[in-house]
Rosetta silent file (secondary structure, phi, psi, omega in degrees, C-alpha in Angstrom):
SEQUENCE: MLRTLIAAFALMAAPAFADDAPKGERVEVNGMQMYYETSGEGDPLIVLHGAYMNIPSMGEIVPMLARTHKVYALEFQGHGRTTDIDRPITYPNLADDVAAFMDKVGLEKADVFGYSMGAGAGLQFAIRHPEKVDQLIAASVAYDLKGWQPEFTAFIPQMTVEMMVNMPFAEDYKKLAADPDGFPKLVEKLIQLEKEPMEWEADVKALKAPVLIITGDADVNTLEHAVAMFRLLGGGGMGDMGKPLPASRLAVLPATSHTAVIGQAAVLHGFIEQFLKGETPKGMFE
SCORE:     score description
SCORE:     0.000 S_00000001
   1 L     0.000   89.461 -172.838   78.210   88.955   98.283 S_00000001
   2 L   -77.824   79.539  164.696   78.241   85.672   99.450 S_00000001
   3 L   -78.573  -20.973 -168.176   75.050   85.395  101.090 S_00000001
   4 L   -60.746  139.388  177.515   75.144   82.156   99.294 S_00000001
   5 L   -56.768  -24.026 -178.241   75.057   78.893  101.064 S_00000001
   6 H   -53.016  -35.154 -179.293   77.860   77.849   98.920 S_00000001
   7 H   -56.490  -43.244 -177.752   80.079   79.683  101.313 S_00000001
   8 H   -64.112  -38.721 -175.526   79.097   77.444  104.128 S_00000001
   9 H   -52.051  -45.050 -173.834   79.776   74.220  102.313 S_00000001
  10 H   -94.249  -16.571 -166.109   83.452   74.766  102.017 S_00000001
  11 H  -111.217  -16.682 -172.068   84.176   77.036  104.964 S_00000001
  12 L   -62.199  -29.722 -178.545   82.465   75.970  108.146 S_00000001
  13 L  -106.236   21.010 -178.979   85.386   73.654  109.019 S_00000001
  14 L   -63.119  138.799 -176.896   88.151   75.912  107.675 S_00000001
  15 L   -76.038  146.539  174.750   91.229   75.894  109.957 S_00000001
  16 L   -86.095  153.222  178.942   92.183   79.031  111.885 S_00000001
  17 L  -118.553  119.070 -171.149   95.645   80.500  111.597 S_00000001
  18 L  -127.268  134.837  165.423   96.855   82.023  114.863 S_00000001
  19 L   -98.996  -58.208  175.140   99.844   84.010  115.983 S_00000001
  20 L  -117.641  142.612 -178.995   98.380   85.286  119.238 S_00000001
  21 L   -63.615  128.672  177.154   95.202   83.950  120.734 S_00000001
  22 L   -74.075  159.104 -179.335   92.320   86.404  120.138 S_00000001
  23 E   -99.868  117.225 -179.034   90.230   87.617  123.044 S_00000001
  24 E   -93.979  135.036  178.018   86.556   86.568  122.863 S_00000001
  25 E  -143.080  168.857  175.014   83.815   88.652  124.465 S_00000001
  26 E  -127.109  152.020  177.153   80.072   89.238  124.269 S_00000001
  27 E  -146.241  144.367  179.212   78.145   92.495  124.227 S_00000001
  28 E   -76.917  123.801 -178.142   74.451   93.272  124.077 S_00000001
  29 E  -134.810  114.509  176.621   73.468   94.547  120.661 S_00000001
  30 L    49.262   36.759  174.894   69.878   95.220  119.634 S_00000001
  31 L    95.455   -9.298  179.574   68.526   92.587  121.964 S_00000001
  32 E  -109.260  161.676  171.204   71.053   89.831  121.127 S_00000001
  33 E   -95.182  101.300 -177.499   74.244   88.748  122.821 S_00000001
  34 E   -87.503  129.019  178.328   76.825   89.389  120.126 S_00000001
  35 E   -92.416  136.934  173.127   80.060   87.419  120.251 S_00000001
  36 E  -147.997  162.501  178.302   83.214   89.063  118.922 S_00000001
  37 E  -129.085  135.535  174.536   86.969   88.577  119.091 S_00000001
  38 E  -109.552  146.100  178.519   89.716   91.146  119.205 S_00000001
  39 E  -158.239  151.565  177.021   93.304   90.614  118.160 S_00000001
  40 L    80.206 -178.158 -179.849   96.334   92.635  117.176 S_00000001
  41 L  -139.954  152.982  179.010   97.185   96.273  117.535 S_00000001
  42 L   128.043 -162.783  178.297   96.836   99.302  115.281 S_00000001
  43 L   -62.825  140.428 -177.130   94.023  101.058  113.479 S_00000001
  44 E   -66.867  137.686 -178.335   90.657   99.379  114.015 S_00000001
  45 E  -136.968  116.000 -179.907   89.449   96.921  111.343 S_00000001
  46 E   -90.210  132.229  178.793   86.032   95.196  111.613 S_00000001
  47 E  -114.170  129.433 -175.833   85.756   91.782  109.904 S_00000001
  48 E  -121.522  122.976 -174.909   82.310   90.476  108.839 S_00000001
  49 L   -81.823  174.200 -179.596   81.785   86.824  107.844 S_00000001
  50 L   -91.890  177.529 -178.872   79.517   85.280  105.221 S_00000001
  51 L   -63.154  143.548 -179.563   76.188   83.411  105.584 S_00000001
  52 L    64.701    6.401 -173.777   76.257   80.212  107.641 S_00000001
  53 L  -103.338 -173.982  176.869   79.804   81.080  108.696 S_00000001
  54 L  -155.033 -171.114  179.633   81.530   82.234  111.910 S_00000001
  55 L   -65.950  -48.182  179.529   84.900   83.649  112.906 S_00000001
  56 H   -58.354  -34.158 -177.897   86.910   80.438  112.582 S_00000001
  57 H   -72.153   -8.894  174.289   85.544   79.765  109.143 S_00000001
  58 H   -75.001  -15.106  171.113   87.025   83.049  107.911 S_00000001
  59 L    72.389 -143.492 -165.700   90.346   81.206  108.157 S_00000001
  60 L   -76.119  -18.291 -173.320   93.834   82.658  107.966 S_00000001
  61 H   -66.167  -31.923 -176.995   92.952   86.206  106.847 S_00000001
  62 H   -64.770  -56.554  179.837   91.857   87.339  110.324 S_00000001
  63 H   -63.607  -27.884  178.256   95.199   86.640  112.135 S_00000001
  64 H   -65.610  -42.762  179.984   97.088   87.945  109.107 S_00000001
  65 H   -66.012  -33.677 -177.667   95.225   91.273  109.323 S_00000001
  66 L   -69.097   -9.234  175.920   95.826   91.366  113.081 S_00000001
  67 L   -66.305  -26.137 -175.778   99.596   91.681  112.430 S_00000001
  68 L  -132.615    3.020  179.616   99.075   95.357  111.598 S_00000001
  69 L  -136.829  159.797  166.096   95.562   96.240  112.777 S_00000001
  70 E   -87.503  105.663 -174.811   93.390   95.876  115.831 S_00000001
  71 E   -90.406  129.525  172.586   90.865   93.439  114.424 S_00000001
  72 E  -112.395  101.130  178.086   87.305   93.204  115.686 S_00000001
  73 E   -93.728  124.540 -172.762   85.833   89.988  114.194 S_00000001
  74 E  -105.583  153.473  167.400   82.073   89.815  114.716 S_00000001
  75 L  -113.980  123.287 -173.145   79.590   86.946  114.595 S_00000001
  76 L   -71.104  173.386  176.945   76.226   88.019  113.165 S_00000001
  77 L   -45.774  121.561  175.034   72.701   87.346  114.465 S_00000001
  78 L    74.485    0.643 -179.576   72.150   83.580  114.959 S_00000001
  79 L  -106.344  146.633  177.121   75.638   82.732  113.672 S_00000001
  80 L    56.397 -124.305 -175.768   78.447   81.196  115.687 S_00000001
  81 L  -100.226    3.327  177.035   78.138   82.138  119.365 S_00000001
  82 L   -82.562  135.872 -177.052   75.821   85.102  118.841 S_00000001
  83 L   -72.501  158.071  177.068   72.224   84.549  119.941 S_00000001
  84 L   -93.916  162.150  176.126   69.323   84.805  117.557 S_00000001
  85 L  -137.419  169.071 -177.380   66.417   87.190  118.156 S_00000001
  86 L   -82.896   77.956 -176.872   62.857   87.446  116.824 S_00000001
  87 L  -160.335  143.486  176.193   63.758   89.569  113.800 S_00000001
  88 L   -64.450  152.459  171.245   64.481   88.913  110.119 S_00000001
  89 L   -92.630  110.792  179.049   68.060   88.846  108.934 S_00000001
  90 L  -128.388  163.512  179.075   68.272   91.672  106.410 S_00000001
  91 H   -66.723  -43.153  175.341   71.223   93.745  105.190 S_00000001
  92 H   -61.307  -38.240  176.044   69.975   96.937  106.866 S_00000001
  93 H   -61.504  -47.216  179.436   69.492   95.033  110.100 S_00000001
  94 H   -61.753  -41.383  178.076   72.996   93.558  109.946 S_00000001
  95 H   -61.794  -42.552 -178.721   74.439   97.033  109.151 S_00000001
  96 H   -67.843  -31.127  176.266   72.644   98.594  112.057 S_00000001
  97 H   -66.132  -40.152  175.301   73.973   95.813  114.344 S_00000001
  98 H   -61.088  -43.287  178.208   77.524   96.736  113.315 S_00000001
  99 H   -60.414  -45.515 -177.518   76.820  100.401  114.114 S_00000001
 100 H   -67.574  -36.318  173.230   75.356   99.497  117.500 S_00000001
 101 H   -56.616  -49.282 -177.790   78.352   97.263  118.182 S_00000001
 102 H   -60.500  -43.392  177.624   80.739  100.096  117.534 S_00000001
 103 H   -60.180  -40.148 -175.206   78.816  102.356  119.905 S_00000001
 104 H   -69.461  -34.377 -178.198   78.898   99.679  122.648 S_00000001
 105 H   -98.597    5.678  175.250   82.703   99.151  122.439 S_00000001
 106 L    79.309   27.501  175.237   83.517  102.800  121.936 S_00000001
 107 L   -94.070  120.005  177.458   84.631  102.762  118.278 S_00000001
 108 L   -83.528  -36.352 -177.353   83.881  106.029  116.456 S_00000001
 109 L  -152.165  150.432 -179.446   85.256  104.986  113.054 S_00000001
 110 E  -157.940  158.467  164.191   86.852  101.891  111.566 S_00000001
 111 E   -76.652  155.682 -178.324   87.874  100.153  108.369 S_00000001
 112 E  -134.863  133.521  175.100   85.579   97.284  107.423 S_00000001
 113 E  -123.922  119.369  179.331   86.271   94.001  105.601 S_00000001
 114 E  -126.783  142.826  179.013   83.270   91.860  104.635 S_00000001
 115 E  -121.362  130.939  177.479   83.000   88.697  102.692 S_00000001
 116 L    59.054 -121.602  176.358   79.821   87.511  100.945 S_00000001
 117 H   -52.371  -39.008  177.777   76.876   88.238  103.248 S_00000001
 118 H   -63.359  -31.565  176.736   79.369   90.226  105.350 S_00000001
 119 H   -69.596  -42.343  175.762   80.239   92.263  102.248 S_00000001
 120 H   -62.124  -41.350  175.951   76.574   93.090  101.623 S_00000001
 121 H   -63.540  -38.706  178.792   76.260   94.092  105.265 S_00000001
 122 H   -66.852  -36.667  177.803   79.409   96.167  105.008 S_00000001
 123 H   -64.575  -44.626  177.434   78.091   97.920  101.898 S_00000001
 124 H   -67.146  -32.553  176.108   74.787   98.765  103.661 S_00000001
 125 H   -60.771  -44.590  179.585   76.814   99.836  106.713 S_00000001
 126 H   -65.569  -34.000 -179.694   78.726  102.303  104.569 S_00000001
 127 H   -73.517  -44.422 -173.646   75.416  103.546  103.020 S_00000001
 128 H   -87.607  -25.069 -174.872   73.527  103.873  106.339 S_00000001
 129 L  -137.382   57.971 -172.622   76.304  104.900  108.649 S_00000001
 130 H   -60.413  -29.844 -179.266   78.912  106.702  106.470 S_00000001
 131 H   -67.993  -14.116 -176.830   80.349  108.627  109.376 S_00000001
 132 H   -99.621   -5.758 -175.811   81.521  105.379  110.965 S_00000001
 133 E  -107.253  127.737  174.922   83.407  103.961  107.924 S_00000001
 134 E   -90.149  -65.336  176.735   86.939  104.888  106.991 S_00000001
 135 E  -136.834  149.299 -177.023   87.564  102.428  104.170 S_00000001
 136 E  -122.053  133.928  170.445   85.566   99.398  103.036 S_00000001
 137 E  -111.983  120.678 -176.031   86.739   96.096  101.543 S_00000001
 138 E  -123.152  110.005 -178.833   83.853   94.140   99.985 S_00000001
 139 E  -103.662  126.403  179.054   84.616   90.629   98.719 S_00000001
 140 L    63.969   64.815 -171.202   82.059   88.826   96.571 S_00000001
 141 L  -128.055  155.818  171.953   79.378   91.465   96.666 S_00000001
 142 L  -138.824  153.172  177.886   76.462   92.762   94.586 S_00000001
 143 L  -112.576    3.073  179.995   74.371   95.913   94.866 S_00000001
 144 E  -153.391  143.259 -179.632   71.479   94.659   92.762 S_00000001
 145 H   -58.952  -24.221 -179.881   69.825   91.226   92.363 S_00000001
 146 H   -73.804   -4.868 -178.871   70.644   91.450   88.660 S_00000001
 147 H   -87.052   -7.795  179.911   74.324   91.188   89.600 S_00000001
 148 E   -78.861  151.559  173.445   74.098   87.506   90.535 S_00000001
 149 L   -60.926  145.114 -178.648   75.150   84.754   88.127 S_00000001
 150 H   -57.199  -38.175  179.418   72.124   83.310   86.261 S_00000001
 151 H   -60.697  -42.265 -178.602   72.756   79.856   87.827 S_00000001
 152 H   -71.380  -39.434  176.762   72.543   81.246   91.311 S_00000001
 153 H   -58.856  -39.449  179.361   69.429   83.281   90.537 S_00000001
 154 H   -70.655  -27.184 -178.505   67.745   80.161   89.237 S_00000001
 155 H   -76.834  -29.682 -176.218   68.789   78.239   92.359 S_00000001
 156 H   -52.765  -47.833 -179.836   67.295   80.632   94.911 S_00000001
 157 H   -63.674  -18.795 -177.871   63.649   79.494   94.488 S_00000001
 158 H   -88.023   -8.150 -177.862   64.754   75.875   95.033 S_00000001
 159 L   -67.552  133.935  176.151   66.282   76.494   98.471 S_00000001
 160 L  -136.389  160.279  178.889   64.606   74.721  101.322 S_00000001
 161 H   -65.608  -41.252 -178.179   65.248   74.281  105.025 S_00000001
 162 H   -58.550  -39.427  179.345   65.375   70.480  104.550 S_00000001
 163 H   -60.531  -38.255 -174.104   68.141   70.873  101.963 S_00000001
 164 H   -84.347  -35.595 -174.780   70.296   72.803  104.399 S_00000001
 165 H   -70.460  -17.626  179.589   69.642   70.828  107.613 S_00000001
 166 L   -94.531    1.653  176.431   70.916   67.703  105.928 S_00000001
 167 L   -78.207  153.858 -179.597   74.230   69.256  104.980 S_00000001
 168 H   -59.706  -35.507 -176.944   77.375   68.330  106.983 S_00000001
 169 H   -67.980  -13.441  177.247   77.848   71.922  108.171 S_00000001
 170 H   -65.778  -35.458  175.018   74.526   71.741  110.004 S_00000001
 171 H   -70.991  -35.779  179.665   76.278   69.513  112.598 S_00000001
 172 H   -64.649  -31.549  177.579   79.235   71.917  112.745 S_00000001
 173 H   -54.476  -40.608 -176.291   76.781   74.687  113.630 S_00000001
 174 H   -66.222  -22.460 -176.803   75.987   72.950  116.924 S_00000001
 175 H   -68.248  -26.785 -179.053   79.575   73.066  118.122 S_00000001
 176 H  -116.982  -21.471 -166.828   79.510   76.838  118.671 S_00000001
 177 L   -61.864  139.467  175.076   75.879   77.840  118.564 S_00000001
 178 L   -61.641  -35.929  174.976   74.274   79.612  121.517 S_00000001
 179 L  -122.602   99.774 -176.896   71.177   77.487  120.618 S_00000001
 180 L   -59.011  -22.373 -177.128   72.295   74.135  119.186 S_00000001
 181 L   -98.612    9.214 -173.179   68.771   73.463  117.954 S_00000001
 182 L   -88.869    3.389 -174.291   68.388   76.880  116.261 S_00000001
 183 H   -62.101  -46.282  179.819   69.759   75.956  112.840 S_00000001
 184 H   -54.882  -41.521 -179.118   66.455   75.395  111.009 S_00000001
 185 H   -64.712  -41.816  177.446   65.244   78.875  112.092 S_00000001
 186 H   -61.379  -45.818  178.337   68.484   80.400  110.909 S_00000001
 187 H   -56.554  -45.383  178.800   68.132   78.710  107.546 S_00000001
 188 H   -53.562  -46.633 -178.418   64.615   80.057  107.125 S_00000001
 189 H   -67.132  -35.852 -178.894   65.906   83.574  107.713 S_00000001
 190 H   -74.830  -30.721  173.713   68.850   83.179  105.371 S_00000001
 191 H   -66.245  -40.675  177.341   66.650   81.860  102.561 S_00000001
 192 H   -65.472  -34.010 -179.447   64.492   84.933  102.931 S_00000001
 193 H   -59.552  -41.462  178.196   67.622   87.063  102.845 S_00000001
 194 H   -60.822  -24.064 -179.694   68.386   85.688   99.395 S_00000001
 195 L   -96.469    3.477 -177.280   64.992   86.990   98.237 S_00000001
 196 L   -68.229  134.680  178.035   65.472   90.458   99.706 S_00000001
 197 L   -61.990  138.930  177.401   65.105   93.275   97.165 S_00000001
 198 L  -134.924  111.266  175.902   68.392   94.941   96.340 S_00000001
 199 E  -140.380   77.082 -172.063   68.468   98.154   94.341 S_00000001
 200 L  -106.720   11.128 -173.078   71.395  100.065   95.822 S_00000001
 201 H   -56.040  -47.895 -179.085   72.928  101.610   92.709 S_00000001
 202 H   -63.950  -37.409  178.229   72.227  105.252   93.604 S_00000001
 203 H   -65.227  -41.856  178.177   73.429  104.665   97.166 S_00000001
 204 H   -63.641  -45.790 -179.542   76.656  103.068   95.994 S_00000001
 205 H   -58.212  -29.877 -178.793   77.326  105.934   93.585 S_00000001
 206 L   -84.429   -6.508 -178.216   76.935  108.374   96.480 S_00000001
 207 L   -60.317  141.531  173.724   79.462  106.653   98.733 S_00000001
 208 L  -102.089  -27.078 -178.420   82.344  108.814   99.896 S_00000001
 209 L   -70.703  136.691  173.109   84.385  106.121  101.617 S_00000001
 210 L   -58.519  141.777  179.299   86.996  104.363   99.373 S_00000001
 211 E  -125.286  129.805  170.396   85.939  100.838   98.476 S_00000001
 212 E   -99.103  116.134  174.726   88.132   97.861   97.489 S_00000001
 213 E   -93.649  122.862  177.105   85.964   95.448   95.479 S_00000001
 214 E  -115.837  130.674  179.488   87.305   91.873   95.469 S_00000001
 215 E  -145.127  146.398  167.924   85.799   89.200   93.250 S_00000001
 216 E   -78.421  153.085 -179.246   86.685   85.807   91.892 S_00000001
 217 E   -77.086   -4.535  174.035   86.557   85.458   88.127 S_00000001
 218 E  -128.526   41.355 -175.592   84.061   82.550   88.728 S_00000001
 219 L   -80.155  178.756  178.514   82.261   84.183   91.703 S_00000001
 220 L   -75.709  -25.334  171.759   78.556   84.217   92.573 S_00000001
 221 E   -91.418  150.155  179.022   78.405   87.817   91.222 S_00000001
 222 L   -76.230  151.625  173.436   79.183   88.397   87.518 S_00000001
 223 H   -58.975  -40.408  177.960   82.377   90.073   86.426 S_00000001
 224 H   -59.137  -38.099 -179.749   80.330   92.623   84.575 S_00000001
 225 H   -69.622  -36.241  175.265   78.568   93.578   87.770 S_00000001
 226 H   -62.439  -42.668  179.106   81.854   93.994   89.635 S_00000001
 227 H   -68.117  -40.247  178.330   83.133   96.286   86.900 S_00000001
 228 H   -63.056  -36.484  178.283   79.869   98.240   86.894 S_00000001
 229 H   -66.902  -42.494 -179.903   80.199   98.749   90.648 S_00000001
 230 H   -60.438  -41.494  179.000   83.824   99.936   90.179 S_00000001
 231 H   -66.443  -36.814  177.247   82.610  102.464   87.582 S_00000001
 232 H   -61.405  -29.887 -177.619   79.936  103.759   89.927 S_00000001
 233 L   -92.375   12.079  176.924   82.744  104.483   92.390 S_00000001
 234 L    95.230    3.305 -176.812   84.761  106.425   89.841 S_00000001
 235 L   -95.274  179.850  175.599   87.031  103.699   88.527 S_00000001
 236 L    98.137   -2.280  178.870   87.571  102.180   85.146 S_00000001
 237 L   -90.355  179.348 -178.135   89.300  105.069   83.404 S_00000001
 238 L   -88.965  134.625  169.790   92.803  105.188   81.938 S_00000001
 239 L   -81.731 -172.771  177.068   95.779  105.999   84.106 S_00000001
 240 L    65.208   17.624 -178.206   99.035  107.601   82.926 S_00000001
 241 L  -115.683   16.508  173.679   97.107  110.685   81.703 S_00000001
 242 L    94.009  -10.477 -179.202   98.061  113.107   84.501 S_00000001
 243 L   -99.891  146.435  179.364   94.993  112.541   86.633 S_00000001
 244 L   -70.578  148.867  179.621   95.156  110.788   89.995 S_00000001
 245 L   -69.746  153.089  177.216   93.729  107.315   90.225 S_00000001
 246 L   -63.448  155.165  179.765   90.414  106.889   92.050 S_00000001
 247 L   -70.197  -27.370  179.349   90.456  106.043   95.730 S_00000001
 248 L   -84.862  159.712 -176.238   88.342  102.881   95.096 S_00000001
 249 E  -143.762  161.664  177.936   89.856   99.776   93.510 S_00000001
 250 E  -129.292  127.483  175.776   88.902   96.495   91.870 S_00000001
 251 E  -122.516  128.556  179.460   90.762   93.192   92.314 S_00000001
 252 E  -114.207  121.095  179.986   89.861   90.089   90.335 S_00000001
 253 E   -90.138  123.530 -177.803   91.227   86.714   91.535 S_00000001
 254 E   -70.555  150.807  178.379   91.957   84.302   88.692 S_00000001
 255 E    47.155   45.130 -169.951   90.553   80.757   88.607 S_00000001
 256 E  -130.420  118.912  171.072   88.576   81.559   91.730 S_00000001
 257 E   -85.004  177.689 -177.469   85.081   80.501   92.635 S_00000001
 258 H   -57.870  -50.502 -176.306   82.972   82.074   95.371 S_00000001
 259 H   -74.618  -15.416  177.561   84.074   79.691   98.118 S_00000001
 260 H   -83.494  -13.841 -178.074   87.693   79.870   96.967 S_00000001
 261 H   -60.072  -54.966 -172.517   87.911   83.653   97.556 S_00000001
 262 L   -70.253  -19.059  179.727   88.278   83.508  101.345 S_00000001
 263 L   -79.149  -12.211 -177.892   90.731   80.617  101.231 S_00000001
 264 L   -96.101   69.821 -172.947   93.382   82.691   99.383 S_00000001
 265 H   -63.073  -40.037 -176.955   94.473   84.549  102.524 S_00000001
 266 H   -67.550  -39.625  179.115   97.927   85.629  101.286 S_00000001
 267 H   -66.604  -49.097 -179.082   96.499   87.116   98.085 S_00000001
 268 H   -56.880  -44.066 -178.432   93.688   88.838   99.938 S_00000001
 269 H   -59.628  -42.501  178.708   96.102   90.177  102.502 S_00000001
 270 H   -63.077  -40.985 -179.775   98.339   91.749   99.854 S_00000001
 271 H   -68.580  -43.774 -172.560   95.395   93.526   98.159 S_00000001
 272 H   -68.333  -45.184 -179.328   93.853   94.657  101.470 S_00000001
 273 H   -64.118  -40.294  177.796   97.062   95.975  103.057 S_00000001
 274 H   -60.483  -45.040  179.950   98.054   97.941   99.946 S_00000001
 275 H   -62.965  -50.881 -176.583   94.570   99.433   99.825 S_00000001
 276 H   -64.759  -30.468  178.590   94.370  100.387  103.490 S_00000001
 277 H   -83.731  -10.378 -179.431   97.803  102.029  103.332 S_00000001
 278 L    76.939   19.695 -177.352   96.865  103.969  100.222 S_00000001
 279 L   -84.015  140.999  174.834   99.746  102.526   98.231 S_00000001
 280 L  -131.647  145.389  176.928   99.566  102.305   94.464 S_00000001
 281 L   -62.511  141.228 -179.065  101.984  100.649   92.014 S_00000001
 282 L   -84.633  137.590  176.429  104.195  103.209   90.268 S_00000001
 283 L   -90.189  174.715 -178.493  104.001  103.700   86.509 S_00000001
 284 L   -62.549  -27.134 -175.212  106.812  104.551   84.115 S_00000001
 285 L   -95.283   10.921 -179.761  105.980  108.251   84.140 S_00000001
 286 L  -108.070    0.000    0.000  106.087  108.682   87.922 S_00000001
């Protein structure tokens, strides 16, 4: 769940990959002007970016997914071209914004792909608004603060606004921002988000929607936590024993840090498409 600023460092300037130009629009959502882009045709798929990011910094995966889906790529509160409002950035708030967005554009149900902070928002969205979620893809996510790597947990208390405003991506923020001077306020809110309590185990276990968990083997969340989440969703047992495989899945990307997850668009696309289609590799006994 890359709420982590690390995501911003490598991704704010990531190049976009385009087949057809997406259509950008704004809609009023919970008092903000939310910017979103639509592209492609097919079943609806909502894409949610990470902290300090925007639609372009999600890179090639968005246009790849648009080849077979109608993609709705959102920009969260205070991010990209979406305005900020006088409200904390929390996972429940972000989840409710997605629900309100769907109501505004007439979407009853959709698949959801979230990365980092977007994955946490997607997880809360599935918890709070289960009737609106078909399938969920959550890349670099945790459901409990104990799921973060010890190094990241130790780094959270050291985060300051000054540290962030002096980073190169602070200048990139101004290129798209509705309020070019709003970056320090956004940083304050995102630092508080890192300290938000997270104890979602029971809620995750109760999820009915299938979930594809994607993690790097050197991600911000521990591998043990990703496996624990998979087990909460019914996974981790042995196949080839006559029982159907669980609807949820776990994908681990080798030699992959947190910021390297979103850059591997072709690998992500392969995992995501197979999952959304409900395809499984065939074993020797099938």
